[in-house]
N, C-alpha and C positions, 0 to 999 in steps of 0.2 A: 582861240587857236589851241591853247594848251589843253583845254577841256576836250576839244575834238580829238586830239592825239590820245588822251586818256581813254576816251570812249572806244577809239579804234583798237587800242592796245588790249583793253578788256574784252572786246569782241573777238580778237584773234585768240586770246587765251581761252575764252569760253569755247570757241570752235575746236581748238586743239584738245581741250578737256573732253568735249562731247565725242570727238573722233576717237580719242584714246579709250574712253569708256565703252564706246560701241565695239571697238576692236577687242577689248578684254572680254566683253560679254559673249563674243563669238567663239572664244577659246573653248575647246571640248574638255570636259572634266574626265579624270580617270574613273573607271567604274569597276565593280566586282573585285575589289581589293581583298586579297587574302594572303596568308603566309603559307609557304611550303617549306617544311623543315624535315630533314632526314639525317640522323647521326650528327646533329648540331651544325649542319650546313643549312643555313636559313636564307631563303629567297623571298622577297616581296614581289608579288605579281599583280597585274591589273589588266583590264581591257580598255581599249580606246577605239574610237571610230578612225577610219582611214584619214590621215592628215600628215602634214609635214611639221607638226609642232613637236617640241621637245619637253622633257619632264625632269624635274629636279626633286630628289627625295631628301627629306629631313626626318630625323628620329629623336625621340625623347625617352629618357629612362625614368620610370616612376613619376611621370608628370613634371619633370624638371624642364630646364630650358631646352629649346630645340637646337639640334646640331645638324649641320649640312653633311651629308655623306659624300666624302671626296670621290668615291667611285661612281656616283650617280648624279652628276651635274650635267644638265642639258643632254640627257640620253634620249635616244629615239626609240629604243626597244622597251616594251612594257614590262620590265622586270628590273630588280635591283638586288644584288647579293650583299646582304648585311651581316654575313657570318662573322667577320672579323671585328664588327663594331658592337655586337650584342653581348658584351661582357661587363660585369659579372653575369653569369648565365641565369642565376636565380633572381632575376629582376623582371619587372613588367615593362615592356616597351611598346611605344606607339610610333607610327610613321605618318608623315604628311607628304602627299604627292602634289607638287605644284606644276600646273600646265603653263608653259611659257610661249610667247609669240615665236613664229618661225624666224623672224629677224630681230635684231637688237636695236633697231632704229628708234624705237619708242622707249623713253625713260619711264620706268614703272617701279612701284614698290611691291613688297611681298604681299601687302594687303590687297593689291589690285588684281592679282591673278587668281584663277580658280584653285581651290584647295580641295583635296579629297583625303579624309583621314582613315587610317586602317583600324581594324579591330586591335585590341590589346593582346600582347603575345609574351609568354614566358618560355624561353628556350629550355630551361631545366625541367619544366613540368610538361611541356607540350611537344618537344621535338620527337618525331617518330624514330624508332630503333629498327634497323634492318635485320634480316634473318642472319642467325649466327651459324658458324661452322663448328663441328665437333667430331670427335672420334670415340669409339667404344672399345674398351679393352676388357676381356674376361680375366678375372683374377683366379677364380676357381668355379666349381659347378654352381654355386649359389650366389656369387658376387660379381658385379660388373662396375668398372670405373668409366665415367663419362668425362672426357676432357674437352672443355669449351674454349674457343678462341674469341676473346673480346673484340667486337667490331671496332675498326678505327674510325675516327672522326676527321673532319676537315680542319681541325684546330692544331696549330703547331706552336710549341713553346720551347725556346732554347734549342732549336734544331730538331726537336723530337715531335713526331706526330702522335697526338694523344688518342688513347682508346676511350670508349665509353666508361670503362672502369676508372680511368684517371679523372674523369669529370664527376661521375655519379658516386664513386667511392663505395661506402658501405650501404648506400641506398640501392645499389644494383644487386639483384638476385636473378636466378635463372629457374624457370619452370620446365621441368622434364616430364613429358607425358609418354607413358610406355604401356605396352600390352603384350601378352603372350600370343604368338602366332596361332591363328585359328580361333582366337577368343575375341569377343566383342567388348569385353570389359576393360576399360582404360583406367590407369592409376596415375596420379600426379605427385611429383616430388619437388619441393622448393629447396634449392641449394643456395647457400649464402656466398659461395665462392665459384670459381671457374672450373673446379674439379669436384665431382660428386661420386660417392660410392653408393650403389644400390645393392642391397643384400636381401636375403630370404627369397631368392628367385628359385623357381623349380629347376632342379638339375637336369641337364640334357635338353632343355626346351629352348626354342628360338624366340627371342624377344625383339620387338621393334620400338624405336625411340624417336622422339621429336623434341626440340629444345627451342625456347623463346626467352628473350630478356624479360625480366619482370621487376617493376619498380613500384612496390606497394604504397610508397609515400605520395605518389602522383594521383591526380583525378582518375577515376575508373576508366574513362575513355582512352587514356594514354598510358595505362599501367603496363600493358603487355606489348612487346615488340612482335615482329612478324615471325611466324613459325619457320623452323629450319626444314631442310629436306629430310625425309625419313631414312633412318639407318637401321638395319636388322642384323642380329647375330645369327651364327650358324648353330643349330641344335644337333644333338646326336640322335636323330630319329631314324627308325627303320623306314623302308619304302612305304609300308602300310600306314605308318603314323603320319607321313608327310602328304598323303593324299588329301586333297581338298574335297569339299562337299560336291563340287561339280565333277571331280574325278571319280568319286564314289558312285555318283548317279550314272556316269558313263560305264563304269565297270559292271554295275548291276544290270544295265540295259544290255550290254554285250552278253552277259551270262544268260539273261532271259532269252535272247535271240538264239544262242547256242542250244539252250534247253528245248526251245520250241522246235528247232531243226532236228535235234535228236529224237524227240517224241514223234515228230511227223515222220521221220525216216523209219522209226521202229514200227509205227502203225502201218505204214505202207508195206513194209517187209512182211509183217504179220498177215496182212490181207493177201499179199501175193502168195505166201506159203499156203494159206487156207484155200485159195483158188486152185493152186496146183494139186493140193491133196484131194479136193473135190473132183477135179478133172481126172486124176489117176483112179480114184475110187469108182467113178462112173464108167471109165473105160474097162476096168476090171469086171464090173458087174454085167456089162453088156457083152463080154467075150463068151463064145459058145463053149459048152462043157464037152 
């Protein structure tokens, strides 16, 4: 009798294990996992088939122990904001996305559910930098001061919102691209600070500027931030100097039309005069003496 109970107990346990294993194998795994990071606001995203399952995200720094993200436990949306957890910034992080059953009726371990691992990510070296804002101030005819505003990040410390300068410090530089209006030749200037002075400019000429964050210590793919909106200075040009190529073409075309009209009218007038002279001469010759 005891042996029969043992067999029945083992059978029930086996059935439950088979059922649990089958349920776990049906759970959909997260796919297309990638990092989206701008100005050190870093979000892990993934895609999933339509389902009512939830997802828990764990992360690891430099291959150390896994830590559960408190903001991403049993979430239904396919993303997790890990900005406040990826510090220090100059470290390599990995994430693990666990697919969990829709209900918690089944007792399971972490090794039982599907796992999807993210690519490795270093915020300090890979977070994209947004377009900067700047102003241009003329000092004299040949010098201009460019004042750049460091973009703010999503990171707060001691009640202060940090800028990219606070995080990148001396690694942050700015690339300034500028050209003289009407010219196709561009020049680049690398500034170590948020204020740059450009000299030896042609007096009285209008110049256009664009600025982007530049971090030469990074991999080439993420060295440069987004370009800013273009800003141009006002030059001391005459109306003739400010005419563009298209405007010059229009002026020449109008002058040609006017010249053609003048020549045409002159020719017609000459012909009319000749005809009148001929008619007058004929009438005089035919008159009786």
